[in-house]
C-alpha positions as CSV (number, residue, x, y, z in Angstrom):
1,X,-13.1,53.9,39.8
2,X,-11.4,56.6,41.9
3,X,-8.1,55.3,43.3
4,X,-7.0,56.8,46.7
5,X,-3.3,56.8,47.5
6,X,-2.0,57.2,51.0
7,X,1.5,57.9,52.3
8,X,2.5,55.8,55.3
9,X,5.7,57.3,56.8
10,X,8.6,55.3,58.2
11,X,9.7,57.4,61.1
12,X,13.4,57.8,62.0
13,X,13.7,56.2,65.4
14,X,16.9,56.7,67.5
15,X,17.6,53.0,67.3
16,X,16.4,50.1,65.3
17,X,16.7,47.1,67.5
18,X,14.7,44.9,65.1
19,X,16.7,45.2,61.9
20,X,18.2,41.8,62.1
21,X,15.0,40.0,62.8
22,X,12.8,38.0,60.4
23,X,9.2,39.2,60.1
24,X,6.2,36.9,60.4
25,X,2.8,38.3,59.4
26,X,-0.2,36.1,60.3
27,X,-2.6,37.0,57.5
28,X,-6.2,36.9,58.7
29,X,-8.6,36.9,55.7
30,X,-10.2,40.3,54.8
31,X,-8.0,42.4,57.1
32,X,-6.0,44.2,54.5
33,X,-3.3,41.5,54.4
34,X,-3.0,41.3,50.6
35,X,-1.9,44.9,50.5
36,X,0.7,44.1,53.2
37,X,2.0,41.2,51.2
38,X,2.3,43.3,48.0
39,X,4.2,46.0,49.9
40,X,6.8,43.5,51.2
41,X,7.1,41.8,47.8
42,X,8.0,45.2,46.3
43,X,10.3,46.1,49.2
44,X,12.0,42.7,48.8
45,X,12.6,43.2,45.1
46,X,14.0,46.8,45.5
47,X,16.1,46.4,48.7
48,X,17.3,42.8,48.2
49,X,17.6,42.4,51.9
50,X,14.4,40.3,52.5
51,X,13.2,37.1,50.9
52,X,9.4,37.1,50.7
53,X,7.6,33.8,51.4
54,X,3.8,33.6,51.2
55,X,2.4,30.2,52.3
56,X,-1.0,29.3,51.0
57,X,-3.4,27.3,53.2
58,X,-4.6,24.0,51.8
59,X,-6.1,21.6,54.3
60,X,-4.8,18.5,52.6
61,X,-1.1,19.5,52.5
62,X,-1.0,22.1,55.1
63,X,2.5,22.8,56.5
64,X,2.4,22.9,60.3
65,X,5.7,24.7,60.7
66,X,8.2,26.5,58.5
67,X,10.1,24.2,56.1
68,X,13.8,23.6,57.1
69,X,15.2,24.8,53.7
70,X,13.7,28.3,54.3
71,X,15.5,28.5,57.6
72,X,18.8,28.0,55.8
73,X,18.4,31.0,53.6
74,X,21.0,33.8,54.0
75,X,18.7,36.8,53.7
76,X,16.2,37.9,56.3
77,X,12.7,36.6,55.8
78,X,9.3,38.1,55.5
79,X,6.8,35.3,55.9
80,X,3.1,35.6,55.4
81,X,0.0,33.5,54.9
82,X,-3.3,32.3,56.3
83,X,-1.5,30.3,59.0
84,X,-1.5,29.4,62.6
85,X,0.0,31.8,65.2
86,X,3.1,29.6,65.7
87,X,4.0,28.9,62.1
88,X,7.4,30.5,62.6
89,X,8.2,29.1,66.1
90,X,11.4,27.5,64.8
91,X,12.9,31.0,64.0
92,X,14.5,32.3,67.1
93,X,14.9,35.9,66.0
94,X,11.5,36.6,64.6
95,X,9.1,39.6,64.9
96,X,5.6,38.4,65.0
97,X,2.7,40.6,63.8
98,X,-0.9,40.5,62.7
99,X,-3.9,42.7,62.2
100,X,-7.5,41.9,63.1
101,X,-11.0,43.3,62.1
102,X,-14.3,43.7,63.9
103,X,-15.9,40.2,63.3
104,X,-19.1,41.2,61.6
105,X,-17.3,43.6,59.3
106,X,-14.8,40.9,58.4
107,X,-17.4,38.2,57.7
108,X,-19.6,40.4,55.6
109,X,-16.6,41.5,53.6
110,X,-15.6,37.9,53.0
111,X,-19.2,37.1,51.9
112,X,-19.3,40.0,49.4
113,X,-15.9,39.1,48.0
114,X,-17.0,35.4,47.5
115,X,-20.1,36.6,45.7
116,X,-18.0,38.9,43.5
117,X,-15.4,36.2,42.8
118,X,-18.0,33.5,41.9
119,X,-20.0,36.0,39.8
120,X,-23.2,35.5,41.7
121,X,-25.5,37.8,43.6
122,X,-26.8,37.7,47.1
123,X,-30.2,36.3,46.0
124,X,-28.4,33.3,44.3
125,X,-26.2,32.5,47.4
126,X,-27.9,33.6,50.6
127,X,-25.9,34.8,53.5
128,X,-27.3,32.1,55.7
129,X,-26.0,29.5,53.2
130,X,-22.6,31.1,53.3
131,X,-22.5,30.8,57.1
132,X,-23.6,27.2,57.0
133,X,-20.8,26.5,54.4
134,X,-18.2,28.2,56.6
135,X,-19.2,26.1,59.6
136,X,-19.1,22.9,57.5
137,X,-15.5,23.8,56.4
138,X,-14.5,24.5,60.1
139,X,-14.0,28.2,59.3
140,X,-16.4,29.5,62.0
141,X,-14.6,31.6,64.6
142,X,-11.8,31.7,62.0
143,X,-9.7,34.3,63.9
144,X,-9.9,32.3,67.2
145,X,-8.8,29.2,65.2
146,X,-5.7,31.0,63.9
147,X,-4.8,32.3,67.3
148,X,-5.3,28.9,69.0
149,X,-3.5,26.8,66.3
150,X,-6.7,25.2,64.8
151,X,-6.6,26.7,61.4
152,X,-5.9,23.3,59.8
153,X,-7.9,21.2,62.2
154,X,-11.2,19.6,61.0
155,X,-12.9,19.8,64.4
156,X,-15.4,21.9,66.2
157,X,-14.0,24.8,68.3
158,X,-14.5,24.8,72.1
159,X,-14.4,27.2,74.9
160,X,-10.9,26.2,76.0
161,X,-9.7,27.0,72.5
162,X,-10.8,30.6,73.2
163,X,-8.7,30.6,76.4
164,X,-5.6,29.5,74.4
165,X,-6.3,32.2,71.7
166,X,-6.5,34.9,74.4
167,X,-3.2,33.8,75.9
168,X,-1.6,33.9,72.5
169,X,-2.4,37.5,72.0
170,X,0.8,38.1,73.9
171,X,2.7,35.9,71.5
172,X,2.7,38.7,69.0
173,X,5.2,41.6,69.1
174,X,2.8,43.9,67.2
175,X,-1.0,43.6,66.8
176,X,-3.5,46.2,65.7
177,X,-7.0,46.5,64.3
178,X,-8.2,47.2,60.7
179,X,-9.2,50.8,61.4
180,X,-5.6,51.4,62.5
181,X,-4.1,49.7,59.4
182,X,-1.8,52.6,58.4
183,X,-0.5,52.9,62.0
184,X,0.2,49.1,62.0
185,X,2.2,49.4,58.7
186,X,4.0,52.6,59.9
187,X,5.2,50.8,63.1
188,X,6.7,47.9,61.1
189,X,8.4,50.3,58.6
190,X,9.8,52.4,61.4
191,X,11.0,49.5,63.6
192,X,12.9,48.0,60.7
193,X,14.2,51.3,59.2
194,X,12.4,50.6,55.9
195,X,11.4,53.2,53.4
196,X,8.1,55.1,53.6
197,X,5.2,53.7,51.5
198,X,2.8,55.3,49.1
199,X,0.1,52.8,48.4
200,X,-3.4,52.1,47.1
201,X,-5.2,49.1,48.3
202,X,-5.3,45.7,46.5
203,X,-8.5,43.8,46.2
204,X,-10.4,47.1,45.8
205,X,-13.6,46.3,43.9
206,X,-16.6,48.0,42.5
207,X,-19.2,45.3,43.3
208,X,-22.1,44.9,40.8
209,X,-24.5,44.3,43.7
210,X,-25.5,45.9,47.0
211,X,-25.6,44.0,50.2
212,X,-26.2,45.1,53.8
213,X,-26.7,42.5,56.5
214,X,-30.2,42.5,58.1
215,X,-30.9,41.7,61.7
216,X,-31.3,38.0,61.0
217,X,-27.9,37.9,59.3
218,X,-26.2,39.8,62.1
219,X,-27.8,37.4,64.6
220,X,-26.3,34.5,62.7
221,X,-22.8,36.1,63.0
222,X,-23.2,36.8,66.8
223,X,-24.4,33.2,67.3
224,X,-21.7,31.3,65.3
225,X,-18.7,33.7,65.9
226,X,-19.1,34.4,69.6
227,X,-15.4,33.5,70.3
228,X,-14.2,35.9,67.6
229,X,-16.1,38.7,69.3
230,X,-14.6,38.0,72.7
231,X,-11.1,37.7,71.2
232,X,-11.5,40.9,69.4
233,X,-12.5,42.6,72.6
234,X,-9.4,41.3,74.4
235,X,-7.2,42.4,71.5
236,X,-8.6,45.9,71.8
237,X,-7.8,46.0,75.4
238,X,-4.2,45.1,74.7
239,X,-3.9,47.7,72.0
240,X,-4.9,50.4,74.4
241,X,-1.9,49.5,76.6
242,X,0.5,49.9,73.7
243,X,2.4,53.2,73.4
244,X,4.7,53.9,70.5
245,X,6.7,57.1,70.7
246,X,7.5,58.4,67.2
247,X,9.2,61.6,66.2
248,X,8.2,63.9,63.3
249,X,11.1,63.0,61.0
250,X,10.4,60.3,58.5
251,X,12.3,58.6,55.7
252,X,11.8,60.6,52.5
253,X,12.7,57.7,50.3
254,X,9.3,56.4,49.1
255,X,8.3,53.0,47.7
256,X,5.2,53.1,45.5
257,X,3.0,50.0,45.7
258,X,-0.2,49.8,43.6
259,X,-1.8,47.7,40.9
260,X,-3.1,50.9,39.2
261,X,0.1,52.8,38.3
262,X,3.3,51.6,36.6
263,X,6.5,52.3,38.5
264,X,10.1,51.4,38.2
265,X,11.7,49.0,40.6
266,X,13.2,51.7,42.8
267,X,12.6,54.2,45.6
268,X,11.3,57.6,44.7
269,X,12.0,61.1,46.1
270,X,9.0,63.4,46.8
271,X,9.7,65.4,43.6
272,X,9.8,62.2,41.6
273,X,6.5,61.1,43.1
274,X,4.9,64.4,42.1
275,X,6.3,64.2,38.6
276,X,5.1,60.6,38.2
277,X,1.5,61.4,39.2
278,X,1.5,64.5,37.0
279,X,2.3,62.4,34.0
280,X,-0.6,60.1,34.5
281,X,-4.2,60.8,33.6
282,X,-5.6,61.0,36.9
283,X,-8.4,59.5,38.8
284,X,-5.7,59.2,41.5
285,X,-6.1,61.0,44.8
286,X,-3.2,61.7,47.2
């Protein structure tokens, strides 16, 4: 498997007004959030300035809000998980961020990952059965559910929940789409004066099957995820209004994050990065 590495620069802004804030990342499934998590785990272990907390969603013991003991920690927090928009509402000084994906792309990606994980193929577990199962587990319009606070609620979603979700777009300090993933990461790194990142994606798989949704499958998505499509449209409108002014100078201290190359627990210079990659037999592409 060919592994692509990308450098995401942390630009040197004139001021870093966000350095003393906690960071909350609302992880929406199949939007590149696992890579974000691994990046901040690595940064936390190197810099020792952030404590990383990833909260896993389990419907029976779901935690509505952040546990009090976490709020008493001395270090700044990076908090992530498949959670509701307001999970960190008890933290006064908190930067709230998330990244979203075009709904049909996200759903097909989730389906393919499930097939891969369960070692099935699309003929054994049909896409329409996957959709029925998602609805039965109250995971239809999943993104709207997270934005409206329904991620742990076993009930059908309604039109007024979409209204709440649309209002909560403005709850976030930074929001972007999957195709702008690198820009999203660069913004966070720059705002918090963190090192630049050289990364390869996590959960990067060579599937043993081919799957492309047909018209019937796409119609199922449009029918059962109509709120997610509307919310995605509104988020795109907000993104067009965002304007981030960056300079061309970036932090030349680089944190390498990848499951495919062994690195020391430190920041690297450009020369050290080149030397490290030259030593490895290489299916790596910079």
